[in-house]
C-alpha positions, 0 to 999 in steps of 0.5 A, a space after each residue: 891103517 899104517 902110520 903115515 897115512 895117520 901122519 898125512 891126515 893128522 898133517 892135513 887137518 894141521 893146515 886145515 886149522 891154519 889155512 881155514 881164513 878168518 873163520 878158522 882163526 877165531 876158532 883156533 884162538 879160542 881153542 888155543 886160549 881154552 887150552 891154554 888156560 888148563 896147560 898154564 894151570 897145570 904147570 902151576 900145578 906141577 910147580 907146586 912140590 918145587 914151591 914146598 921145597 924151595 921154602 923149606 930149604 930156606 927155613 932149614 937154611 935159616 934156622 936159629 933155634 937148637 933147643 940145646 941144654 948146653 951153648 957152645 963157649 964164646 969164640 971168634 966165630 960165634 953170634 947172639 941171636 934174639 928173636 923179636 918177632 911180631 905181627 902188623 895187622 894180622 901180617 908176621 913179621 920175623 925179626 931178629 937182633 944180632 950180636 957178633 962175639 968176634 971178627 968171624 960171626 956166622 952170617 944168616 942166609 941172604 945177609 952179607 955182613 951183620 949190622 951194626 947196633 941201631 941198623 938193620 937190613 930188611 926184606 924189600 917188603 918190609 921196607 916198603 911197609 915202613 916208608 908207607 904213611 900207615 906204619 907210624 906205629 911199626 917204625 916206633 916198633 922197629 926204630 932202627 936204620 935200614 942200611 940193605 936189604 935181604 937176598 932172596 935166599 934168605 926169604 921164603 917169599 917175596 912178600 915176607 916181613 923180615 929184617 936182622 938188626 945189629 945189638 949189644 949186651 945180649 944176655 943168653 940163656 940155654 933151653 930154646 930161650 929168645 936169645 941164644 949162641 950159634 956157631 952156624 945157622 941152619 939145622 945141622 941134624 933135621 929130624 924127619 917127622 912121622 907122616 901123618 896118614 890122614 893129612 896125606 889122604 887130604 893131600 892127594 885128595 885136594 891135588 885130584 880135585 884141583 886138577 880134574 877141572 882143569 882136565 875137563 876144560 882142555 877136554 871141553 876146549 878142543 871141541 870148540 867149533 864143532 858145528 862148523 867144523 862138521 860142515 867143512 868135513 862135509 865138503 871132504 866127503 864130497 870130494 872122496 874122503 871116507 868117514 875115517 879119514 875124515 875123523 882123522 883130519 878132524 883130530 888134526 885140527 883138534 891137535 893144531 888148536 892143542 898145540 898152539 894151547 901149549 904155546 899159549 899157556 906156556 906164555 900164561 904160565 910165564 906171565 903169572 909166574 913173573 907176576 907171582 912175585 909181586 902178589 901175596 894170596 892169604 898172607 902166602 907169597 912165592 919167587 918166581 924162581 920157586 915156580 919151577 916144574 918138574 921136567 919130567 911132569 912138564 914133558 908129561 904135560 906137554 904129551 898128554 895135552 895133544 894126545 887127550 885132543 886126539 882122542 876126545 875127538 875121535 870119540 866125539 866124531 862117533 856120534 857124528 855121521 858125516 856125508 857128502 851132503 851134510 852132517 846128519 845132526 839135526 835128526 833125532 839123536 839116540 838117547 843117552 844110556 844110563 847104566 854104563 855112566 852109573 859104573 864109574 862112581 860105582 866103581 870109585 866107591 869100589 876102590 874107596 871101600 876097602 879103607 873105611 874105618 882104617 883112620 890114622 892107626 892103621 898105616 898109610 893109605 893106599 895112593 893109587 886106590 885113593 887117587 883112582 876112586 875120587 878120580 872116578 867118582 869125579 869123572 862120573 859127574 861128567 858122564 851122569 850130567 849129560 844124561 841128566 841134563 837131557 832127561 830133563 830138557 826133554 820134559 820142560 813144557 811152554 813158557 815165554 818166547 824166551 823161555 821156549 827158545 832156550 829149552 828148544 836149543 837145550 833139546 837139540 844140543 844137550 850135549 854141548 850144554 852140558 859140556 859147558 858146565 862140566 868143569 863147574 860140577 866137577 869143581 863144586 863136587 871136589 870142593 864140597 867134598 874137601 870141606 866136609 873132610 876138612 870140617 870133619 877132621 878139624 877137631 883132630 888138629 885143633 886143641 883146647 889152650 886153656 886160654 880164656 879170651 874174655 879173661 885176657 886179651 893178649 899175653 906179653 912174655 918178658 924176659 929173665 931179669 926184667 923189671 916186671 912192674 914198671 912194665 905192668 905200668 908202661 902197659 897200664 897206661 898204653 892207648 887201648 888198654 882197659 887193665 893191665 895185670 903183671 905176675 912175676 915167676 921163678 923157682 925155690 928149692 931145698 938146696 943151694 945146688 942141684 936141688 932135689 926138689 923145687 916149688 915155684 913162686 908167682 909174685 905180684 901185688 894183690 890185685 895180680 895174685 886175686 886173678 891167680 887164686 882167691 885169697 883169705 886176705 891180702 896185703 903187701 908182704 903176704 905169702 900164700 901156699 896154692 895147691 892146684 888140682 892140675 899137678 898129681 899128688 906126688 908133686 903136690 906132697 914134695 912141695 909141702 914138704 919143703 915149703 913149710 913155716 920156717 924152712 930155709 929156702 934158696 930162690 934160683 938155686 943153681 943147676 949144673 950148666 946155669 949158675 943161678 943166685 942162690 938167694 936164701 928165702 925162709 918160709 914165713 910163719 904166717 903162710 896162708 892158703 889159697 885156693 885155685 881159680 878155674 879161670 886163672 889167667 896163669 894156668 898150671 901155677 902151684 907153689 908160693 903165691 907173694 907179694 912184693 915185699 915177701 920176696 927178697 930184693 936180691 931176688 928180684 933179678 931171677 923172675 921172668 914176667 908175664 903182663 896180661 891185658 885187657 883191651 878197649 875194642 872201641 879203640 882202632 889199632 889197640 893190639 898195635 899199640 900194645 905190640 908197639 909198647 911191648 918193643 919198647 920195654 924190651 924188644 926180646 919180649 913177645 906179645 901174643 893174642 889169647 885164643 881158646 883153640 890153636 890149630 896144627 901148622 901143617 893143617 892149617 898150611 894145607 887148608 891155606 893151600 887149598 884155597 889158593 888153589 880154589 882161587 886159581 881153579 875157580 878164576 879158571 873156571 871163569 875164564 873157560 866158560 867165558 870164552 866157551 860163551 864167546 864161542 857159542 854165540 859166534 856159532 850162532 851168530 847168523 841164527 841170532 841176527 835172523 831173530 832180530 831181523 824177523 823183530 825178536 826183542 833183544 830182551 828176549 834173546 837175552 833171556 833166552 842165553 840166560 836161560 840156556 845157562 841156568 838151566 845145565 847150571 842148575 842141574 850141574 849144581 843139584 849133581 855136583 852136590 850129591 856126588 859131593 856128599 857122598 865123595 866127602 861122607 866115604 872120605 870121612 867114613 876112611 879117616 874114622 871121623 863121624 859124618 857130618 855134613 857142613 851145610 853152610 859149606 855146601 851151599 857157599 861152595 854151590 853159591 860160589 860156583 853159580 856165582 862165577 856163572 852169573 859173572 860170565 853170563 853178564 860179561 857175555 851180554 855185550 858181545 851179545 848185544 853186537 852180534 843181534 844185530 841185522 847186518 850179521 846176516 851179511 856174507 861175501 
């Protein structure tokens, strides 16, 4: 067959699709919407690499932490910057104080000038939040006058909360302190971290799992209206076309729907892209400009979707005999064979098998084997489900009228029923596998903090030379605070300058010191020697060598690049011994514990402080009151919640991306299923009208439609659970992690799939009721 003949037949099919009257246009519209939804999600997914790159580029451009042991000298082109980050109802607020030291200070991205003292420029989202009625505490925390907004180039997302405020009197400190001196924003020497093989594996699996349901939905959408199309093709056979020409014409109709779907999908994507600037999902937001898919990937989608439409149609037509007098579809079809369907998941397991036990210590995983193996396992779901549905519904017996109507329909068209739920089954199988993988490796990316949330709810780190005692009183008087413990820390050494041996000092009243160690007795003016089991014997020996009664020491000694106060202090003769508390509020503390009167007054400015607070859970917004007090005590102070564990940022970001992608896929599942359901109802309009005309109750017909959906969905979810558990176990074995099933996650994923189907069924009831009228038998 030459190319010209192919082109002529495909063109004829395209003309039939666009000139088929009202029925043809409805079929085209349904196909275009189904394909368009899949195309939109494909374009969105191909945009994700650019989103990550754009956000990372902004993060690097506004980088303002040097972590350098030395600071640049004050000059006309330097600026002092202080971090004043805070949190508002679990939303991060990025804050910076700026103090220019000359006429040419560097400017952060998105800011045209340094705000004057008492002024600030804010992100549009923060400006909106500050003007809302419920942000009174936040306005007290950020009490600056708004004089402008931060440009898009300085924000990682449209809904990010951020501000830059002008300040005076900032004191820079080297070594990653919260106040630094900069000559330019951005990281001049970005470091490339070594990639984690397990995280790369998880990222690959996430992309395959999210994209596979989309491909399944597109393949199902191009087959909308199949029965009516086959009856039209029978008329073509009557006027002389052969079977091959008929299949090519059918492929042309599918191609027309796919091409129109590309246009509709592009429209959906552009509309969603524009709407992305005004929404926030799980704390993440994006600018529409970030959602720019790669031209190469766009070209791939533009070619793959129409090609898939033609290929799927040709494969589907192999099982249908279109004759001049009708379509041989009513005859009993040959039973589906199981053996070749099992080859797909077995081949997938075979591709993954060589990587079992690899873990992160044996190099990267083979990306092609991972992608191919996961893909084949998920494709195996779509291959096995039609066989499973056919095998089960063939054995279903008698029941009520609605049940019999549903079962008979499923027995006649089990393939159509399986196609409807293939996407759900693939999505659930992938989600179960990913949940097992994430739950299994979670411990590898979670570490103990050593903090007990029952001992303290929040910790406030105060900068150097802060009035810690006064701050402790401020927090004690704050609404929602039950108790407040203030501790100051510093260092003592054996030499005034560049000492050989150092020891820590911790200052607080007797109540505060008892939160750190067990004291024999305590009154103001006492000092204690504390040995911590967390330090090695060498450190303890050097500490004891200098902290001995009558020995002259120096508080805050001078270092090579940082001049200290060098306050002399003689170790008192009555130095008592304290015993370290296992649940100490201050982890890793050792050295000298002092009450305030035991510390020389001149040494007070050398100390940095921490305040630990316990909150009253019955007081609403207790955390927000504490953070507001923190900003009033010192804008540079840092308040954060205590948690027993903390997770890797990369792991958390990947998990958040998975959840966002899963939400998009579930939305696609629901929309595509609804379109598919409406197409099925439209196909059976005359049959439903005839049943109603013969006296069948609408309630019976409604229940039959529900059963027709419920039976394939139940079988699909059962198969998805089996495949998902298998894939999850294999992935855990690949990461050298013990296999464990998180049954709560399995049930939640299965329940989510069932909930989507239930919602689609409910939404399809109004059209069903409109179709169940005797007037539907009228024809022209």
